[in-house]
C-alpha positions as CSV (number, residue, x, y, z in Angstrom):
1,M,-8.8,-98.8,16.4
2,R,-12.0,-97.4,17.1
3,I,-10.3,-94.9,19.8
4,A,-7.9,-93.9,16.9
5,T,-10.0,-93.3,14.8
6,R,-12.2,-91.3,17.1
7,F,-9.3,-89.0,17.9
8,L,-7.2,-89.0,14.7
9,L,-10.2,-88.5,12.7
10,P,-10.8,-84.8,14.2
11,L,-7.2,-84.0,13.9
12,L,-7.0,-85.0,10.2
13,L,-10.3,-83.0,9.7
14,A,-8.8,-79.9,11.2
15,V,-5.3,-79.9,9.2
16,A,-7.5,-80.2,5.9
17,M,-10.2,-77.5,6.6
18,P,-8.5,-74.0,5.5
19,A,-8.5,-71.2,8.0
20,H,-11.6,-68.8,7.6
21,A,-10.6,-65.1,7.4
22,M,-13.0,-63.6,9.8
23,L,-12.0,-59.8,9.4
24,K,-14.4,-58.7,6.5
25,V,-13.7,-56.5,3.6
26,G,-14.4,-53.1,5.3
27,A,-13.5,-54.2,8.6
28,A,-11.2,-51.2,10.8
29,A,-7.5,-53.6,10.5
30,P,-6.2,-53.2,14.2
31,D,-3.0,-51.2,14.3
32,F,0.5,-53.5,15.4
33,V,3.7,-53.5,16.1
34,L,5.5,-56.4,16.1
35,P,9.7,-57.3,16.3
36,A,10.6,-58.5,12.8
37,A,13.3,-59.7,11.1
38,Q,14.4,-58.7,7.4
39,G,17.8,-59.7,5.7
40,G,18.8,-61.3,9.0
41,K,18.5,-58.2,10.9
42,E,16.1,-57.3,13.6
43,L,13.9,-54.4,13.5
44,T,10.5,-53.0,15.1
45,F,7.7,-53.5,12.1
46,D,4.7,-50.9,13.1
47,S,1.6,-51.5,10.5
48,A,0.3,-47.9,10.7
49,R,3.4,-46.6,9.5
50,A,3.8,-49.0,7.0
51,R,0.5,-48.2,5.5
52,A,1.0,-44.7,5.6
53,H,3.1,-45.7,2.2
54,G,0.3,-47.1,0.4
55,P,-1.5,-50.6,0.7
56,L,-0.2,-53.3,3.1
57,V,-0.1,-57.3,2.3
58,L,-0.2,-59.1,5.6
59,Y,0.0,-62.7,5.3
60,F,-0.2,-64.9,7.9
61,Y,1.9,-68.2,8.2
62,P,1.4,-71.0,10.4
63,A,5.5,-71.6,11.1
64,A,8.6,-71.2,9.2
65,Y,10.6,-73.4,7.6
66,T,7.3,-76.1,7.2
67,S,6.8,-76.9,3.7
68,G,4.0,-74.7,2.5
69,C,5.5,-71.9,4.4
70,S,8.9,-71.7,2.9
71,V,7.2,-71.4,-0.6
72,E,5.0,-68.8,0.4
73,A,7.9,-66.9,1.8
74,K,9.8,-67.8,-1.7
75,L,6.6,-66.4,-3.9
76,F,6.5,-63.6,-2.0
77,A,10.1,-62.7,-2.4
78,D,9.8,-63.8,-6.0
79,A,7.2,-60.9,-6.7
80,M,8.5,-58.2,-4.3
81,D,9.2,-56.3,-7.8
82,D,5.6,-56.2,-8.3
83,F,4.6,-55.6,-5.1
84,E,6.7,-52.5,-4.8
85,A,6.0,-51.2,-8.3
86,A,2.3,-51.2,-7.2
87,G,2.9,-49.4,-3.8
88,A,2.5,-52.1,-1.1
89,T,4.6,-53.1,1.6
90,V,4.3,-56.7,2.6
91,V,4.7,-58.1,5.9
92,G,4.7,-61.8,6.9
93,V,3.2,-62.5,10.3
94,S,3.8,-66.2,12.4
95,G,3.7,-67.5,16.3
96,D,7.7,-68.3,15.9
97,K,10.2,-66.5,18.0
98,I,12.5,-63.8,16.2
99,D,15.8,-66.3,16.7
100,K,14.2,-68.6,13.5
101,L,12.8,-65.7,12.2
102,K,16.2,-63.5,11.4
103,R,17.4,-66.9,9.9
104,F,14.4,-67.4,7.7
105,S,13.9,-63.6,6.5
106,V,17.6,-64.4,4.8
107,S,17.1,-67.8,3.6
108,H,13.6,-67.7,2.4
109,C,12.1,-64.5,2.2
110,R,16.0,-63.6,0.7
111,G,16.2,-60.3,2.5
112,R,13.1,-59.0,0.6
113,F,10.4,-58.1,3.0
114,P,9.9,-58.3,7.1
115,V,8.3,-61.4,8.9
116,A,7.1,-60.4,12.3
117,A,7.3,-62.2,15.6
118,D,4.0,-62.8,17.6
119,A,4.7,-65.3,19.9
120,S,1.9,-64.7,21.9
121,L,-0.9,-65.1,18.6
122,K,-1.9,-61.4,19.5
123,T,-2.2,-59.7,16.4
124,A,-3.3,-63.3,14.6
125,K,-6.2,-63.1,17.4
126,A,-6.9,-59.3,16.4
127,Y,-7.3,-60.8,12.9
128,E,-9.0,-63.8,13.9
129,A,-6.2,-65.6,11.9
130,T,-6.0,-68.5,14.3
131,G,-7.4,-72.1,14.1
132,A,-7.1,-75.8,15.1
133,F,-2.9,-75.7,15.8
134,S,-3.5,-72.0,17.3
135,F,-2.9,-74.1,21.2
136,I,1.0,-74.9,19.8
137,G,1.1,-71.4,18.6
138,F,0.5,-71.8,14.8
139,A,-1.7,-68.9,13.0
140,S,-3.7,-69.5,10.3
141,R,-2.8,-68.9,6.5
142,V,-4.8,-66.1,5.7
143,S,-3.5,-62.9,3.8
144,Y,-5.0,-59.2,3.9
145,V,-5.0,-56.0,1.7
146,I,-5.2,-53.4,3.6
147,S,-6.0,-49.6,2.9
148,P,-3.8,-46.6,3.9
149,E,-6.9,-45.7,5.6
150,G,-6.2,-48.9,7.8
151,K,-9.1,-50.8,6.2
152,V,-9.4,-54.3,5.0
153,L,-9.6,-54.0,1.4
154,F,-9.3,-58.0,0.7
155,A,-9.2,-60.7,2.5
156,H,-7.8,-64.6,1.7
157,T,-7.7,-67.8,3.1
158,D,-6.6,-71.0,1.6
159,S,-4.4,-74.0,3.2
160,G,-2.1,-74.0,-0.3
161,P,0.6,-71.3,0.0
162,A,0.2,-70.3,-3.8
163,S,-3.1,-67.8,-4.0
164,H,-1.9,-65.8,-1.6
165,V,0.7,-64.6,-3.7
166,S,-1.2,-64.3,-6.8
167,E,-4.1,-62.8,-5.4
168,T,-2.7,-60.1,-2.6
169,L,-0.7,-59.1,-5.9
170,A,-3.9,-59.0,-8.0
171,V,-5.5,-56.6,-5.6
172,V,-2.6,-54.4,-5.4
173,K,-2.2,-53.8,-9.0
174,R,-5.9,-53.1,-9.2
175,L,-5.4,-50.4,-6.8
176,Q,-2.5,-48.5,-8.4
177,A,-4.6,-48.6,-11.4
178,A,-7.4,-47.3,-10.3
179,G,-5.2,-44.5,-8.3
180,K,-6.2,-45.6,-4.8
181,H,-3.0,-46.5,-3.1
């Protein structure tokens, strides 16, 4: 019992704790180019190219087809008309392989936005969106809104998926209302 407690308690605490977005508001957002999928088709996602059209909503999630990540993808898909109306591009990034994301981009994202494969977690590490389970290829649940100029305008971390959509959408709507996109 003592051994199980000694090893399981830290693991359970790590799972229960939310990730902490380390890039602060105002920080330079690292550019990245990753293989991605949208509507089942493979593409290359270039963050600098996406930002040229307006703010970028970049969300990291642990893994496709897990319960929270499935909910989050569906919520982003449901809100895509609002994100597009505010001039924002949305991309999800995980440590999954591209073949898995091709399927996920259809089943859960419904072809509404790309999901990118960061199998080495290099991009997640650059955004400090890795945590207790990065050793098994999982990114942390962290969302950013990045300006067209490449600055972090908003960073959000919460282990629950729902607030990531509502919080990032509120930010891009405020940017649109202020004429800053």
